DSSP file (Angstrom, degrees, kcal/mol; ACC not computed):
  #  RESIDUE AA STRUCTURE BP1 BP2  ACC     N-H-->O    O-->H-N    N-H-->O    O-->H-N    TCO  KAPPA ALPHA  PHI   PSI    X-CA   Y-CA   Z-CA
    1    1 A M              0   0    0      0, 0.0     2,-0.4     0, 0.0     0, 0.0   0.000 360.0 360.0 360.0 139.0   42.7   59.5   55.7
    2    2 A N        -     0   0    0      2,-0.0     2,-0.4     0, 0.0     0, 0.0  -0.915 360.0-169.1-112.1 141.5   42.2   58.5   52.1
    3    3 A V        -     0   0    0     -2,-0.4     2,-0.4     2,-0.0     0, 0.0  -0.997  15.9-137.8-131.1 130.2   44.2   59.7   49.2
    4    4 A R        -     0   0    0     -2,-0.4     2,-0.4     6,-0.0    -2,-0.0  -0.712  19.3-161.0 -85.6 135.8   43.4   59.2   45.6
    5    5 A L        -     0   0    0     -2,-0.4     2,-0.0     2,-0.0    -2,-0.0  -0.893  19.2-117.0-114.1 147.3   46.1   58.2   43.3
    6    6 A D     >  -     0   0    0     -2,-0.4     4,-2.5     1,-0.1     5,-0.2  -0.327  40.3 -99.0 -69.9 167.1   46.2   58.4   39.5
    7    7 A R  H  > S+     0   0    0      1,-0.2     4,-2.4     2,-0.2     5,-0.2   0.891 121.3  49.7 -56.2 -46.0   46.5   55.1   37.6
    8    8 A M  H  > S+     0   0    0      1,-0.2     4,-2.6     2,-0.2    -1,-0.2   0.921 113.1  46.9 -61.8 -47.3   50.3   55.3   37.0
    9    9 A S  H  > S+     0   0    0      1,-0.2     4,-2.5     2,-0.2    -1,-0.2   0.881 111.8  50.2 -65.7 -37.4   51.0   56.1   40.7
   10   10 A A  H  X S+     0   0    0     -4,-2.5     4,-2.2     2,-0.2    -1,-0.2   0.904 111.8  48.6 -68.1 -37.9   48.8   53.3   41.9
   11   11 A E  H  X S+     0   0    0     -4,-2.4     4,-2.4    -5,-0.2    -2,-0.2   0.923 112.6  47.9 -68.1 -42.2   50.5   50.8   39.6
   12   12 A L  H  X S+     0   0    0     -4,-2.6     4,-2.8     2,-0.2     5,-0.2   0.919 110.6  51.4 -63.1 -41.2   54.0   51.9   40.7
   13   13 A L  H  X S+     0   0    0     -4,-2.5     4,-2.7     1,-0.2    -2,-0.2   0.936 110.2  49.5 -59.9 -45.3   52.9   51.7   44.4
   14   14 A E  H  X S+     0   0    0     -4,-2.2     4,-1.8     1,-0.2    -1,-0.2   0.909 112.5  47.3 -59.7 -43.7   51.6   48.1   43.7
   15   15 A K  H  X S+     0   0    0     -4,-2.4     4,-2.8     2,-0.2    -2,-0.2   0.910 111.8  50.6 -68.0 -41.8   55.0   47.2   42.0
   16   16 A L  H  X S+     0   0    0     -4,-2.8     4,-2.6     2,-0.2     5,-0.2   0.907 109.0  51.3 -59.4 -45.3   57.0   48.7   44.8
   17   17 A A  H  X>S+     0   0    0     -4,-2.7     5,-1.7    -5,-0.2     4,-0.8   0.900 113.6  44.5 -62.3 -39.0   55.0   46.8   47.4
   18   18 A R  H  <5S+     0   0    0     -4,-1.8     3,-0.3    -5,-0.2    -2,-0.2   0.928 113.6  49.6 -68.5 -45.4   55.6   43.6   45.5
   19   19 A L  H  <5S+     0   0    0     -4,-2.8    -2,-0.2     1,-0.2    -1,-0.2   0.895 121.2  34.5 -62.2 -42.2   59.3   44.3   44.9
   20   20 A Y  H  <5S-     0   0    0     -4,-2.6    -1,-0.2    -5,-0.2    -2,-0.2   0.486 101.2-129.5 -92.4  -4.9   60.0   45.1   48.6
   21   21 A H  T  <5 +     0   0    0     -4,-0.8    -3,-0.2    -3,-0.3    -4,-0.1   0.927  66.3 127.3  53.1  47.5   57.6   42.7   50.0
   22   22 A R      < -     0   0    0     -5,-1.7    -1,-0.2    -6,-0.2    -2,-0.1  -0.920  67.7 -94.2-131.2 153.1   56.1   45.5   52.2
   23   23 A P     >  -     0   0    0      0, 0.0     4,-1.9     0, 0.0     3,-0.4  -0.344  35.8-117.4 -63.8 150.3   52.5   46.7   52.6
   24   24 A K  H  > S+     0   0    0      1,-0.2     4,-2.4     2,-0.2     5,-0.2   0.846 114.4  58.9 -59.5 -35.1   51.5   49.6   50.4
   25   25 A T  H  > S+     0   0    0      1,-0.2     4,-2.4     2,-0.2    -1,-0.2   0.892 105.3  49.4 -63.6 -38.0   51.0   51.8   53.5
   26   26 A E  H  > S+     0   0    0     -3,-0.4     4,-2.7     2,-0.2     5,-0.2   0.895 109.1  51.8 -71.5 -37.9   54.6   51.3   54.5
   27   27 A I  H  X S+     0   0    0     -4,-1.9     4,-2.3     2,-0.2    -2,-0.2   0.930 111.5  47.4 -58.0 -45.7   55.8   52.2   51.0
   28   28 A V  H  X S+     0   0    0     -4,-2.4     4,-2.6     2,-0.2     5,-0.2   0.916 111.7  50.1 -61.4 -46.3   53.8   55.3   51.1
   29   29 A S  H  X S+     0   0    0     -4,-2.4     4,-2.4     1,-0.2    -2,-0.2   0.924 111.6  47.8 -59.3 -45.5   55.1   56.2   54.6
   30   30 A L  H  X S+     0   0    0     -4,-2.7     4,-2.5     1,-0.2    -1,-0.2   0.893 111.6  50.6 -66.3 -39.1   58.7   55.6   53.6
   31   31 A A  H  X S+     0   0    0     -4,-2.3     4,-2.5    -5,-0.2    -1,-0.2   0.926 111.2  48.0 -63.8 -44.6   58.3   57.7   50.4
   32   32 A I  H  X S+     0   0    0     -4,-2.6     4,-2.5     1,-0.2    -2,-0.2   0.917 112.2  49.9 -64.0 -43.3   56.7   60.6   52.4
   33   33 A E  H  X S+     0   0    0     -4,-2.4     4,-2.4    -5,-0.2    -2,-0.2   0.910 112.7  46.1 -63.3 -42.0   59.6   60.4   55.0
   34   34 A R  H  X S+     0   0    0     -4,-2.5     4,-2.1     2,-0.2    -2,-0.2   0.885 111.9  51.3 -67.6 -38.9   62.3   60.4   52.3
   35   35 A Y  H  X S+     0   0    0     -4,-2.5     4,-2.2    -5,-0.2    -2,-0.2   0.914 111.7  48.1 -60.4 -44.8   60.5   63.3   50.5
   36   36 A W  H  X S+     0   0    0     -4,-2.5     4,-2.4     2,-0.2    -2,-0.2   0.901 110.9  50.4 -63.2 -45.3   60.4   65.2   53.9
   37   37 A R  H  X S+     0   0    0     -4,-2.4     4,-2.4     2,-0.2    -1,-0.2   0.881 109.0  52.0 -63.0 -37.9   64.1   64.5   54.6
   38   38 A R  H  X S+     0   0    0     -4,-2.1     4,-2.5     2,-0.2    -2,-0.2   0.932 109.7  49.3 -64.4 -43.9   65.0   65.8   51.1
   39   39 A W  H  X S+     0   0    0     -4,-2.2     4,-2.7     1,-0.2    -2,-0.2   0.926 109.5  52.2 -58.0 -47.1   63.1   69.0   51.7
   40   40 A L  H  X S+     0   0    0     -4,-2.4     4,-2.6     1,-0.2    -1,-0.2   0.908 110.9  46.6 -56.1 -47.3   64.8   69.5   55.0
   41   41 A L  H  X S+     0   0    0     -4,-2.4     4,-2.5     2,-0.2    -1,-0.2   0.891 112.0  50.9 -64.5 -40.2   68.3   69.1   53.4
   42   42 A E  H  X S+     0   0    0     -4,-2.5     4,-2.4     2,-0.2    -2,-0.2   0.921 111.9  47.1 -64.2 -43.6   67.4   71.4   50.6
   43   43 A E  H  X S+     0   0    0     -4,-2.7     4,-2.6     2,-0.2    -2,-0.2   0.919 111.7  51.0 -64.8 -42.4   66.2   74.0   53.1
   44   44 A N  H  X S+     0   0    0     -4,-2.6     4,-2.6     1,-0.2    -2,-0.2   0.917 110.5  49.9 -61.1 -42.5   69.3   73.6   55.2
   45   45 A N  H  X S+     0   0    0     -4,-2.5     4,-2.3     1,-0.2    -1,-0.2   0.913 110.3  49.2 -63.2 -41.4   71.5   74.0   52.1
   46   46 A R  H  X S+     0   0    0     -4,-2.4     4,-2.3     2,-0.2    -2,-0.2   0.898 111.3  50.1 -65.8 -36.8   69.6   77.2   51.2
   47   47 A A  H  X S+     0   0    0     -4,-2.6     4,-2.6     1,-0.2    -2,-0.2   0.932 112.0  47.4 -66.5 -44.4   70.0   78.6   54.7
   48   48 A Y  H  X S+     0   0    0     -4,-2.6     4,-2.7     2,-0.2    -2,-0.2   0.870 110.3  51.9 -63.4 -36.0   73.7   77.9   54.7
   49   49 A A  H  X S+     0   0    0     -4,-2.3     4,-1.4     2,-0.2    -1,-0.2   0.908 111.0  48.2 -66.1 -40.9   74.1   79.4   51.3
   50   50 A A  H  X S+     0   0    0     -4,-2.3     4,-0.6     2,-0.2    -2,-0.2   0.911 113.1  48.4 -63.0 -41.5   72.3   82.6   52.5
   51   51 A L  H >< S+     0   0    0     -4,-2.6     3,-1.1     1,-0.2     7,-0.4   0.911 111.0  49.6 -64.7 -42.9   74.6   82.6   55.6
   52   52 A A  H 3< S+     0   0    0     -4,-2.7    -1,-0.2     1,-0.2    -2,-0.2   0.768 103.1  61.8 -68.8 -24.6   77.7   82.2   53.5
   53   53 A A  H 3< S+     0   0    0     -4,-1.4    -1,-0.2    -5,-0.2    -2,-0.2   0.646  93.2  70.3 -75.0 -15.6   76.7   85.0   51.3
   54   54 A D  S <X S-     0   0    0     -3,-1.1     4,-3.0    -4,-0.6     5,-0.3  -0.870  71.3-161.5-101.9 100.6   76.8   87.4   54.2
   55   55 A P  H  > S+     0   0    0      0, 0.0     4,-1.8     0, 0.0    -1,-0.2   0.845  88.6  48.4 -56.5 -35.8   80.5   87.9   55.1
   56   56 A E  H  > S+     0   0    0      2,-0.2     4,-1.9     1,-0.2     5,-0.1   0.950 115.3  42.6 -71.5 -46.7   79.7   89.2   58.6
   57   57 A E  H  > S+     0   0    0      1,-0.2     4,-2.2     2,-0.2    -1,-0.2   0.906 113.4  53.3 -66.3 -39.2   77.3   86.5   59.5
   58   58 A W  H  X S+     0   0    0     -4,-3.0     4,-2.4    -7,-0.4    -1,-0.2   0.882 106.4  52.9 -62.4 -38.7   79.5   83.8   58.0
   59   59 A S  H  X S+     0   0    0     -4,-1.8     4,-2.3    -5,-0.3    -1,-0.2   0.913 108.6  50.0 -62.8 -42.7   82.4   85.1   60.1
   60   60 A R  H  X S+     0   0    0     -4,-1.9     4,-2.5     2,-0.2    -2,-0.2   0.896 110.3  50.9 -61.0 -40.3   80.3   84.8   63.2
   61   61 A E  H  X S+     0   0    0     -4,-2.2     4,-2.3     1,-0.2    -2,-0.2   0.931 110.1  48.3 -63.7 -45.3   79.4   81.2   62.2
   62   62 A L  H  X S+     0   0    0     -4,-2.4     4,-2.0     1,-0.2    -1,-0.2   0.888 111.3  51.7 -65.7 -38.1   83.0   80.3   61.7
   63   63 A E  H  X S+     0   0    0     -4,-2.3     4,-2.2     2,-0.2    -1,-0.2   0.918 108.8  49.9 -61.0 -44.2   83.9   81.8   65.1
   64   64 A E  H  X S+     0   0    0     -4,-2.5     4,-2.4     1,-0.2    -2,-0.2   0.888 108.8  52.3 -65.1 -36.8   81.2   79.8   66.8
   65   65 A R  H  X S+     0   0    0     -4,-2.3     4,-2.5     2,-0.2    -1,-0.2   0.901 107.6  52.6 -62.5 -38.3   82.4   76.6   65.2
   66   66 A R  H  X S+     0   0    0     -4,-2.0     4,-1.2     1,-0.2    -2,-0.2   0.915 108.8  50.6 -64.7 -40.4   85.9   77.4   66.5
   67   67 A L  H >X S+     0   0    0     -4,-2.2     4,-0.6     1,-0.2     3,-0.6   0.929 110.9  47.8 -60.5 -45.5   84.5   77.8   70.0
   68   68 A W  H >< S+     0   0    0     -4,-2.4     3,-1.0     1,-0.2     4,-0.4   0.858 104.3  60.7 -63.3 -36.2   82.7   74.5   69.7
   69   69 A D  H >< S+     0   0    0     -4,-2.5     3,-1.3     1,-0.3     4,-0.4   0.811  95.2  64.1 -59.9 -29.7   85.9   72.8   68.4
   70   70 A N  H X< S+     0   0    0     -4,-1.2     3,-1.2    -3,-0.6    -1,-0.3   0.812  90.7  64.7 -63.9 -30.0   87.6   73.7   71.7
   71   71 A T  G X< S+     0   0    0     -3,-1.0     3,-0.6    -4,-0.6    -1,-0.3   0.685  88.0  69.7 -71.1 -12.4   85.1   71.5   73.6
   72   72 A L  G <  S+     0   0    0     -3,-1.3     2,-0.6    -4,-0.4    -1,-0.3   0.818  95.0  55.9 -67.2 -30.2   86.6   68.5   71.8
   73   73 A A  G <   +     0   0    0     -3,-1.2    -1,-0.3    -4,-0.4    -2,-0.1  -0.357  67.6 132.4 -99.5  52.7   89.8   69.0   73.8
   74   74 A D  S <  S-     0   0    0     -3,-0.6    -1,-0.2    -2,-0.6     3,-0.1   0.329  81.1-102.5 -89.7   8.8   88.1   68.8   77.2
   75   75 A G  S    S+     0   0    0      1,-0.3     2,-0.4    -3,-0.2    -2,-0.1   0.301  82.2 126.0  93.0 -12.5   90.6   66.4   78.7
   76   76 A L        -     0   0    0     -4,-0.1    -1,-0.3     4,-0.1     2,-0.2  -0.637  51.9-140.5 -81.8 135.7   88.4   63.3   78.4
   77   77 A E    >   -     0   0    0     -2,-0.4     3,-2.2     1,-0.1     2,-0.1  -0.566  39.8 -78.9 -88.2 160.0   89.8   60.3   76.6
   78   78 A E  T 3  S+     0   0    0      1,-0.3    -1,-0.1    -2,-0.2     3,-0.1  -0.375 121.1  23.3 -60.2 130.4   87.6   58.2   74.3
   79   79 A G  T 3  S+     0   0    0      1,-0.4    -1,-0.3    -2,-0.1     2,-0.1   0.211  94.3 121.7  95.4 -13.3   85.5   55.9   76.4
   80   80 A D    <         0   0    0     -3,-2.2    -1,-0.4     1,-0.1    -4,-0.1  -0.515 360.0 360.0 -74.5 149.5   85.7   58.0   79.6
   81   81 A S              0   0    0     -2,-0.1    -1,-0.1    -3,-0.1    -3,-0.0   0.388 360.0 360.0-129.4 360.0   82.5   59.2   81.0
């Protein structure tokens, strides 16, 4: 796949590749991955905000967390398998 970059983006990509001593393709891949992770976190935050805005649903969420917290006291010591 080919992607055209404007002059400023191409220059910045070149600078980043030199600064990090990495191929331009790797810089682009890392940038895309970081952008994707940011989007996922933002979506997650929006979903939690919507959940917290609904008192009934938020109560269910908190109850489920309490149930999961009980699994921490399952009798196994750290390092046991």
